[in-house]
Every structure is written in structure tokens, then in C-alpha cells.
N, C-alpha and C positions, 0 to 999 in steps of 0.2 A: 604342614600339618600341625594338630594341637596334640598335645601330650601330657600326662602327668608321669612325673619323672622321679624316681628314688635315688639320692645322690648319697645317702648315708644311712645305715642301719639304726632304727628307731628315731629318724626324723621324718617330718612331714613332706609329702610329695609336692613336688613344684610343677606348676603350670607352665608349658613352654610351647613357642612355635618353633617347628623344625622343619627343615625340607622333606618332600616326599620320599619315602625309603623307594630304592630301587631293587627290586627282586633280582637275585643272582641265578645260577643255574639251579633248574630243579625248584625253583621258588615262585609264590605267586604274591601278589599284593592285594589286600583287600581293603574296601571302603568298610570300616567298622559301623554296624548298625548299633550293636548292644554288646555289652561285654559284663557278665555277673562277677560278682565279687564272693569271692571265696575264702574260708578260713585260710587257706594255703598262703593266699596274699597277705593275711595277718602275719603268720610266721616268715615271710619274706621281708616284709617292711620293718618287723620287730626284732629281725637278725637272730631268729630262733632256729634257721637251717644253716648248714655250713657255708661260709662266705663262697660268694659267686661273684656274678657280673655286675659291677657299679661303674657308672650310673647304670640304671635298668628302667624300663618301662613295666610296671607289674600288669597282672590281667592274663588269664588263661581260659576263661570261657567264654569264647570270642564267636559271634556270629557276623558274617558281613558279606559282602558282594564282591567276587572278583572283579577287579578292572586292570590287572597287568599280570602279563605271565613273563616268566623268566626264560633263559635258553633251555630249550628241550622239554618243555611242558606244552603239552596240547590238552590236558584235563587236569581239574575241571575247567570248563570253558568259561570265557569272558561272561558276564553277567550273572553268573551262577552264584547262588546263595549258599555258603559253605559255613561249617563249624570248624573251629581251631581248639584242640584241648591242651591240657598240661604237657603231654608226652609230644615233644616237637621235632625230634629226629632221632634216629638210632644208627649204630655203627653198621649193621647188619652182618658183621663178620665174627663177633666174639662168640663164645660158647653159648650164652644166654639166647642172642639172637637165633642162632643156627638150631636151637631146640625150640624156637618158636615159643621163647619167655622173653620177648623184647622190653617188656615192662622193667627186666632187670639187667638191660644192656649195661655194659662196662664202660661206655663213652657216650652217653645220651647228651641231648639238649632239652631244657625244659622251658616252654613257653612262659615268658614273665618272671624268668628266674636266672637262667643262663642264656636266654636270648629276649628281645625286647616283646612285649605282649600287647594287649589290646586295651589297656587305659589310655586310648588315643582315637584319634580320628580314622587312623590307617595303620595298618600292621603288615609285615612281611611273614611267610611261614613256608614250610616245607611242603610242597604241593601232595606229596605222598603221605603226609599226615594230616590233611585236611579232609571233610567228609560232607558231600554233596547233601543239602538239606532239602529234598524234593518234597515238598507236601507240608514242610514246617513253615508255615506262612507269617509266624507271629514271632519276629527276633528276640524281644523280650521275654516270651515264654521259652524261647529255644535255649537262650543262653546258658540258665543253669542246667541244662542237661550235658554240656561239654564236660563238666566234671563232678558237680553233684551227683547227676545221673550215672555217668559212666563209671565213677568211683563206687557209687552205693550199688550199682549192678554187680561190680567184680565182688564187693564185701558179700552181697547176699550169694552169690554163686559159691564162695567159699564155705557157705552155711550148709552146703549140700541139699539133702531133702527135708531140712527141719521144718516141722510144721508150726511150732510155737516160737515166735522169733521175738526176743526183746530187743528194743532199738534204745540205745542211750544218747541223749542228745538230738533233741528233735528239732533239727535246724534244716539247711537247705537238701542235703541229701538224704537225710531221713524222711522227709515229708514227701519227696519224690519215690523213693523205693518201697514206702509204705503203701503206695497205691498199685506197685508191681505186686506186692504180696497179696494185698487183697485179690486181685485179678487172678493170681495163682491158688486162691482159696487158702493162704494160711493165716493164721491168727498172728496178730501184732499186739504187742505190749510195749506203751511208749514211756520212756522214762525222761523226765525233766528236771530242770532246776527247781527245787522246792519254792512253791507261789508262783511258779510260771504258768498260770492259768491258760494264758493266750495260747502257750504251746500244745498244752493238753486238750484243749477245745479243738485246736487244728488237727491233732491225731485222731480225736474222736471223730471229728467230721470226714476224716478220710477212710473211715472203717476200723480204727484200733478197736480191739476188744477191751481195752483197759488202758489207762492213762495215770500216771502217778509221779512221785518226786523220785529220782534216781537212788534215795537210800532206802525206799519202799520195799517190801517183799511182795512180788506180783502174786496174784491169787491162784496162779497154776506154776509148776515148774517149767522152766524154757528148754526147748530144745538146742537153741543156740542164742547169742547175743551178739548184736553188731555196735561196735563202739565208736560212733563218730565224734564225741565229747573229747577233746585231747587231755583227758584228765585221767593220769595213771591209777589213781586211787578207786575208779570204777572197776579195774580189772577184778580184784577180789570179790568187790560186791558183786558184779555179775556173774563170777564163779559159784558164787553161794546161790545163784538163783537158777544155775542150770540142774537139769537132771544128769543122771549117770551117762557117760559118754557124750556129754553135749560139748558144745564149743562157742567161745569167745573169740570173735573176730575183730581185731582193731583196724579201722578203716582208714585212719588219718596218716598224715605224712610225719607228724610229730606230736609226741605227748608228754606229759610231766612224768617223771620218775614214778615206776610203779613200787608201792611200797612192799615190804615184806609181808607173806602171808603164810597161814599154816597149809602145810601139804595136804592136811585132810580134804581141803576144798578142792583140790587139784586131782586128787586121787579118785579111782574108778572112771578112769580112761576119759576125764575132760581134757580139754585142749585150750590152749591160747594161741592164737596165729596172727599174722598180720598181712596186711595188703599192701603193696607197693605199685604206685603209678596205675598203669592201664595198658591194655593192648589195642590195636587197631581193630581186632577180632571182638575186643568187648563192646567197641564203639559200633560196630557192624550189628553185632547181636541187640544191643540195647536200643538203637535208632529204628531198628524194626518192631521190637515190642512195645515201645513207650506209645506208638498209635493205637495199637490194638489193647493196651491196658488202660487207655484213657487218661494217661499221666498227663497232667497239668500243674504247671509252677504256680506257686503263690509268690508275688513278686511286689517289692518295692523300688520305685525307679529313681534315679538321682542324675542330674547332668553331670558331665564329665568332671567340671572343675568343682565339684563337691565330692569327688572321691576321696578325700580325707574324713568328712563327715561320715560317709558310707561304712568306711573302715571303722570308725568309732562308735557307730551304732552296731555294726556287727560283733565288735568286741563286747559291747554293753548287751546284746540282745534286745535291741530297741524294735525288733521287727520279726514278724513271723515269714518263713521262707529264704527267699534269697533277695539280696539287694541287686540291682542292675544299673550300670552305667549307660547314660546316652549321650554320644558324642554330639 
């Protein structure tokens, strides 16, 4: 198989030929049709997360066809199109798993970080953490749903019944979850880098009520703010935009340090919370909602061997929506 492999944090990925991986007990092997490129992949490659498996094949927004079953696996069946997300395995016995909070598992595995992922022509995954994609006929459009969509959905759920939703960082997750907000008849206020008219126009085309720079005050007080940009300085900015009792939800796995801020902008029962990973329940919910809401992904495709270019373009904000690798 062909794979783009990370050997050291901060270095470029290397294209390699490897033997086809053999699925173990409880695992499947898929032929990768598409793998979206997530900001978390940048954090892995740049060494911004705790050190883990090296060398590693990044990529955790995988869509592929099941072509081999490991021992004990009967489903998903051979030939099924499946999605493989960030959460790749949980222990099932820790207090968090026992409390149906598997996203906080004490001994998890993460696709493309602590186990090999989808920047490759083939990938092996735990069958119990793969999702049949029945009716999702376009692998390119489906790939961003596996993380941008799922984490975006979990982030939105943590906003509760908020009606005026501010979204900071209008990239892959934001442009998907904004469509869900529109379907749910919520109001979206999109915040982007100053001068990023492309992202602002995308937001408005997807039904946002307003779009502007992250530092700008929205025309109305927000009930909740979803932060997908990994910029800690946006936390106090978002707090200032909230009504009393509002909530800031930080949806990323990594963020720069949050600067100090006056207690007055947190007072009146405003909250700052974070999202960690996802659960299989999140995936079941979102994959049922996405077709009903008419969620469509805006994508830019790259051949597998140009994975480094895709990562560079993501870092620099050179495209709208999501990048997707095609092996």
C-alpha cells in the first residue's frame, strides 16, 4: 500500500510503499476512498499534542470500502462503505466508559495519532468504531463528516438550546454545523480572520445572519459561541459578545493559551466549557441528521502524495471548507 508517514514532529510526511496491513481480532481493513485533512492533523504533525506513536500515518476522517475482516468480525460486511473517525478504540471498563462517556476514556486509541490513520491507500480500524455510510454515495463529501461534522455536532449540543450562535473560525467544522443550525432555525453569526472575505461569503451563502472579523462586535448579543479556531485570545472576545447566562464552547483538541481577562465578562453566569473527542452516539445522531438537514461539504481535493501541500494550505487558510486526500 501507499502511505504518507510522519517520522518526527515538525517534519514533512514521507511517501512510502508498505505491505498491506492485516486486520487483527475485531478489526477490519478498508480501501481508502477519501480522507479529509483536519486541523488536528496539523497539531499531530507539528507536535502540539502529547508525544504518541511514531512513526505514524496521520488522518482520521476516513471513508473507505471494507475489503478484509479480522477474526470475530461479521459486520460491517465486505464491500460496505464505512466512515472511520478520530476515536479509534476505548477500553470499555474505566469509570468514564461505564458512565457512557467513552469520549473521556482513560485508555483510548485515536486514529492517525496513537494508531495509523487514513493518509494512505488502506487502513485498519476497530470494527466497533466504524460507521456504515448507507446512502452517503460521495466519499469526498462524506469524509469531512467524520470529524469536522462529528465534533461540530458535539460542540453544538453543548450549546444547549441557544438560538443566537456565534461561530469563531469558519472552517471545516463551522461550515458543516452552520447548515445544521439553519435547519434547526437558529441564527448563525460567523467570525473569521479579518479580511477573509471568502470565508465570510461562504458563511452568508450557508444562511448566516451576519459575518465579520473575530474582533468585531456582532449586531446582537449571542446566546452561545462555538470556538473552532485554536486561538485562546478569542475566549475573552467571545465572552464579551455573550448575553447573561451564555456559554462559550471550545471545540478544538488544542488551543493557544487563554489570556487573563476581567471577571466581569464571566460574571452573570456565563460559562466556558470544552469538548473532548466524540462518542459513537454522537456519530449515530449526526449521520442521521446530516441528510435531513441537507448538509453538504465544500471541499478541495489533493492526491495523496500532496498531503504536505494540503497541510500547508490548511495552515495558511488557502481554501474554504475542507481539504480531502484521494489515494
